[in-house]
N, C-alpha and C positions, 0 to 999 in steps of 0.2 A: 504494499499500500504506499503511495507516494503522498505525502502530506504538506500541504502548503499553507502558510500562515499569512493573511491578508491583514496588513496594517492600515487601517484606516477605512473600514469596509462600509461605514455608512456614509460616505462621501460620493460624490458624482462618479468617479472612475471606479473607486472601491464596490460600489453596489453592481456595477457592469461587470466587474472581474470576477465577483463572487457568483454572480449569475453564470456567467461564462464556465467557470471551473466546475460548479456544481454539476454540469452535464457529463463530467469524466467519471465514468464508474468505477473505476480503480483508483481514484484519487480522493483524498480526505481534505477537507478545507475547514481551517479553524480562523475565524472573523473576528476583530477586535474593533471597537470604537470607543469614543470618549463622550463627546458632547451628545452624540444622538444614539444611546445604546438601545438594543432590543434584545428581545429573548433568545435570538440567534446569535448575539455578538456576547465576546468576552471584553468586558470593560477594563481599559488600559490606558493610563496617562502615560503616553510615549517621553515625557518629561521626567518622569520618577525612573531613574536608571535601575533602582534596586527592583521594582515591579517588572520593567522589561527583562531583566535578567531572570526573574522567578518564572515569567511566562514562557521565555525560550527554553528554560532548563526544563519545565513541566511539560510543555507541549512537544518539544525536540522535534520541529519540522524539518523536512528535508530542505526547503526553499523558504525564503521570507520575502514578502512584496511590501515595500513601504508606499504606500498610497495616500499617507497623512501627510499634511503640510499646512503652512500659512500660505496661501497663494494669492491672496489679495494686495496687490502692490500699493495702494493706498495705506493699508493696514500696517505693512512692511515698512514704509517710509516714516510713519508716525511712532511705531513701536519696533525698533530694530532688536531689542531684547527678546520679545515674543518671537520674532522672525528667526532669530538664531537659535532660540531653544528648540523649535519645532523643526526647522529647516537644516541645521548643523547639528547641534548637539545630540539630538535624538537619532539622527542617522547615524552618528559615530557610535553610540550607545547600542542601538539594533544591530548594527553590522558587526560590532565587537561580540554581543553575545551569540549572533548566528555563526561567526568565525569559530568560536568555541567550540560549537556543535558539529562544525563540518558542514552547515547548511549554507547555500548559495544564496546571496540577497541581491535583489532588484530593487534600486531605489528610483523614482521618478523625479526628473528634473523638467527644465522649460527651455524654450527659444530665447527667453529673455535674458540667457547669459550672454547674448551677442547684443552689439549695439544697432543692428539694422542697417548698416550702411553699405555691406557688400554681399548680398545673398546671391546664389544660395549658400547655405554653411553646412562644412562637412563635419563628421564627428571629430575631427582633429583639428578644426579651424581654431584660430586663438579667441578666446572669448574676451569680451569687453563689455560687462553689463552696464546700463545706464542708471538702474535704479536700486534699492536697497532689497527688494525682491530678487532681483537678478544676483546681486552680489551674495545674498544669504544661499542662494540655489547653488551657485558657484562654490561657495565654501562647502556646502553639502557633499556636492561631486567630489572635493579634495579629501573631504574627511571619509568618504566611501573608500576612496583608492588607498588612503594611508592605514586604513584599518583592517582590510581583509584582501586578499588575492583572489577569493572566490566571490567575485561580485561583479555587478555590472549597473550602470546609470542609462536609463532609457529618458532620452529629451523628447519632450511631447509640445505642441504649440496650443493654441487656444481650444479648450475641449466643450464639447456639448454632447448631451445625450439625456435618457430619462431623466426626469427632474422631479423633485418633490416642492419645488416652488419656481417661479419665474426667476427669482434673483439667483438661483443656484448656479447659473452658466452665464456667462458675459453674452452668449448668443442670444439665450430666451429672456435675459433681463430687458432686453428691446422691446418686448411685445407690450407692456402696459402703455410705454409713450407712444407706440405705433397705434395701438386701439384707441387711446385719447385722441390722436390727431385725426381720427376718422370719423369722430363723431361732428355733427352739424354745428358751424359757428366755430369750431376749434382752432387753435393756432398750430401751424405744422410743428414737426418735431425735427428738430436739429441733429443730425447724425454725422459723425467723424467719416470723413471721405478721404482721409490723409494716410493712416497708418493701414499697410496690408497684412492681412491675417490669412490664415490657412485653418479654417475651421476643422476638427478632427472628431469623429464620433466615437464616445465612449465604447459602445460595443465592438467596434473595429480594433480599439487599443486593446480590449480585453481578449480578442482572438490572437493578436499579436504577442501579447504576455503569454497566454496559454501555449501558443507554439514555441516561445523562448523556454517555458517551463518544462516543456517535453524533451528539448533538447539537453537540458540539465539530468531529467529523468534517464535519460541513455548516455550519462556520462560525457555528454559533449557541450558543456557550460559555456555560455558566451560571456566574456569578459571585457572589461573596459568601459566604452561607451558607444551608445547605438543610439539612433534618432528614429521617430516615426512621425509621419505628417500627412493630412490631408493633401490633396493635389490641386485644390480649386480656390486661386487667390481671390479675396474680396476685402474692401473695406466694412466698416459697420454700416455705413450707408447703403451699401449694395446687399448685405445681409438683410438689413430692414426691409429693402425692397423686396426680397424672396420670402420673408417671413409674412409681410403683408399679401403677397400673392397666396401663398400657402393658407392663410387664415380668411382669405377673400374679402379683405377690408380695403376700401378706398382711402388709404393712407395719405396724408399730406406730409412729405418729408423733403428736409431742406439738407443738401449736402454741405458741411463744413470743411473746407479744404486746407486750414491751417490746424496746427495740433493746440488744443486748449487745455489738456490735462495738467493739473499741478504738479502731479508726479510724471516725471520724462518718460515716455515709452518709445520704443525703436519704430523706425518706418518698416522694416520688411525683414523678419527673421527667417525666412523660408529655410526650412531644416531638409537637407538632403537624406534621402533613407535608403540608399543604396547599400549600406553594409547588412541591413536585416534583408532588403529585396534579393541580394545575392546569395542568401543561405534559403530561400524561398519561403521567406516569411512576409505575412502582410495580409490586409484585406482593406478595400476601401468602398464604403457606401456612398453614392452620389448624395450631395447635399440636400437637394430638393425632396429626395426620396427619403433621407434619414431624419429630415426636420419634420416631414408629416408625420413619421411614424411618432416622434416625439411629442407633437401638438396632439395627436390623437390619443395618445397613451394618458398624457396629462388632464386632458379633457375629460377623458373616462373616470380617471382617478378622482378628478375634482367633483364630478357629479356624484359618484358613488361615496366621498366622504362627507358629503353636504348633509 
């Protein structure tokens, strides 16, 4: 029996990953959560080093996936101590505990380790983060490489997928403003048309991680740094247009062609996925198809929980 620990299983990516791994009949999944625990998760504060060590010792996983993080750039900018605790120190603690058990560790990182001036970025391109979030994730990558030889970093761009609230993903967080702009007499919604993003579907990422885990189960563990990304470039303005179309809303949208965020963000951090693609790993669902799945599932969930 191949045992995988998913750290941060209540989050956007963690839920998709647990759903994917649960379909493997000969695998066992132990899922942890902290802020949103459920009956099927183990409560674990990854900032508590002793609790982390006890968890890994007790569960003895063959592999550990770190999907927990502080991923909100504005929060990281204003609370660098929290960003470091979750994105750096916890990665080091988890990787060290896994290393003592001989378990393979996969840590999730971000395209924001790059400054966005020279895309596409290869896995070995020189990082140059622009904000505290990017800096903390880059430090987390280094903590990982310094702590274990049996580990891998997976960099990902903007994620979207099945949600528990509109705000959970930067993609679906646009929906309330889109809907409001479609009301009679409403003002247009201004959307960023400067930064180029590559929205990536969490169920696709879950397949990628499952394929990576399968290689470890065959003693062919992937090490170092790999990247995965959707292949459709779009600005938030273009995402909003496609959301409005999927929602069948006559939205009024105004493009904003200069950056207005108080926290600096890169222009285009397109991640090259060649290293995984060369191993036959990957899946990409077209954005329009995937976002319709997300919207339909959330509408059904919203209706049934009302």
